[in-house]
C-alpha positions as CSV (number, residue, x, y, z in Angstrom):
1,M,109.3,-50.9,10.9
2,T,110.7,-52.5,14.0
3,L,113.9,-51.2,15.7
4,A,115.6,-54.5,14.8
5,H,114.6,-54.2,11.2
6,H,115.8,-50.6,11.1
7,I,119.2,-51.5,12.6
8,A,119.5,-54.5,10.1
9,C,118.8,-52.2,7.2
10,C,121.4,-49.7,8.4
11,V,123.9,-52.4,8.8
12,A,123.1,-53.9,5.4
13,G,123.6,-50.5,3.8
14,S,126.9,-50.0,5.5
15,L,128.1,-53.4,4.0
16,L,127.8,-51.9,0.6
17,V,130.9,-49.8,1.3
18,P,134.1,-51.6,0.1
19,A,135.4,-54.0,2.7
20,A,138.9,-52.4,2.7
21,V,137.3,-49.0,3.5
22,L,135.3,-50.5,6.4
23,A,138.1,-52.6,7.7
24,Q,141.0,-50.1,7.6
25,S,141.0,-46.3,7.7
26,Q,144.0,-44.3,6.6
27,D,144.5,-43.0,10.2
28,D,144.4,-46.4,11.9
29,R,147.0,-48.9,10.6
30,N,147.4,-50.5,14.1
31,S,144.2,-52.7,13.8
32,I,142.1,-54.5,11.3
33,T,138.3,-55.0,11.9
34,V,137.1,-58.5,11.3
35,T,133.4,-58.4,10.3
36,A,131.1,-61.4,9.9
37,P,127.8,-60.7,8.1
38,R,124.7,-62.8,8.6
39,H,122.1,-62.9,5.9
40,G,118.5,-63.8,7.0
41,G,115.2,-64.4,5.4
42,S,114.1,-67.1,3.0
43,P,114.0,-67.3,-0.8
44,G,111.6,-64.8,-2.2
45,D,111.5,-62.7,1.0
46,M,113.3,-59.4,1.6
47,T,116.6,-60.4,3.1
48,D,118.0,-58.5,6.1
49,T,121.7,-58.5,6.9
50,V,123.3,-58.0,10.3
51,A,127.0,-58.1,11.2
52,H,129.2,-58.4,14.2
53,S,132.7,-56.9,14.2
54,V,135.8,-57.3,16.3
55,K,138.8,-55.0,16.1
56,V,142.1,-56.9,16.1
57,D,145.3,-55.3,17.1
58,V,148.1,-55.9,14.6
59,S,150.4,-53.1,15.7
60,D,153.1,-55.5,16.9
61,L,153.1,-57.4,13.5
62,D,155.1,-56.8,10.4
63,L,152.4,-57.4,7.8
64,T,155.0,-57.3,5.0
65,T,156.4,-60.7,6.1
66,A,154.9,-64.1,5.8
67,A,155.3,-64.6,9.5
68,G,153.5,-61.4,10.3
69,L,150.6,-62.3,7.9
70,A,150.4,-65.8,9.4
71,A,150.1,-64.3,12.9
72,A,147.5,-61.9,11.8
73,Q,145.5,-64.7,10.1
74,T,145.5,-66.6,13.4
75,R,144.2,-63.6,15.3
76,F,141.6,-62.9,12.6
77,G,140.4,-66.5,12.8
78,A,139.9,-66.2,16.6
79,A,138.0,-62.9,16.1
80,A,135.9,-64.3,13.3
81,R,134.9,-67.4,15.4
82,K,133.9,-64.9,18.1
83,S,131.8,-62.9,15.7
84,C,130.2,-65.9,14.0
85,D,129.4,-67.5,17.4
86,W,127.8,-64.2,18.5
87,L,125.7,-64.2,15.3
88,D,124.7,-67.9,15.8
89,A,123.5,-67.0,19.3
90,H,121.6,-63.9,18.4
91,Y,120.6,-64.5,14.8
92,P,120.3,-68.2,14.2
93,V,119.7,-69.5,10.7
94,V,119.5,-73.0,9.3
95,D,122.8,-72.8,7.5
96,S,124.7,-70.7,10.0
97,T,128.1,-72.2,9.6
98,S,128.5,-72.1,5.9
99,G,131.6,-70.1,5.5
100,C,131.1,-67.4,8.2
101,V,134.6,-67.7,9.7
102,K,136.4,-68.3,6.3
103,D,134.6,-65.3,4.7
104,A,135.4,-63.0,7.6
105,V,139.1,-64.1,7.7
106,D,139.4,-63.7,3.9
107,R,138.1,-60.1,4.0
108,A,140.4,-59.3,7.0
109,M,143.4,-60.8,5.2
110,A,142.7,-58.7,2.1
111,S,142.7,-55.6,4.3
112,A,145.9,-56.7,6.0
113,R,147.6,-57.1,2.6
114,A,146.3,-53.7,1.5
115,V,147.8,-52.1,4.6
116,A,151.1,-53.9,3.9
117,G,151.0,-52.6,0.3
118,Q,150.9,-56.1,-1.2
């Protein structure tokens, strides 16, 4: 097993933990981690998953308001684009743009709403 395969397997296993747990710990409510996963392989083959994450500071936002959530979503979008671009550069796949940013932002927004108690 190559080092890259070992790392990919570890990352894939960590993605089985619920997104809210990965994105937000009880002790750290000042940031949300935006994570973009990349699934590789071809049909019928064992698929590896890698991910790139960016921690986004939301300490200055009131996530209980529409304006706070909108500002967080803008920040999450920038972080998701950064993560997806990194994945495109390091782990290119044929269909690399299919939902990467949207999926990462959607998961981060769910975490933000959970933090806000919504």
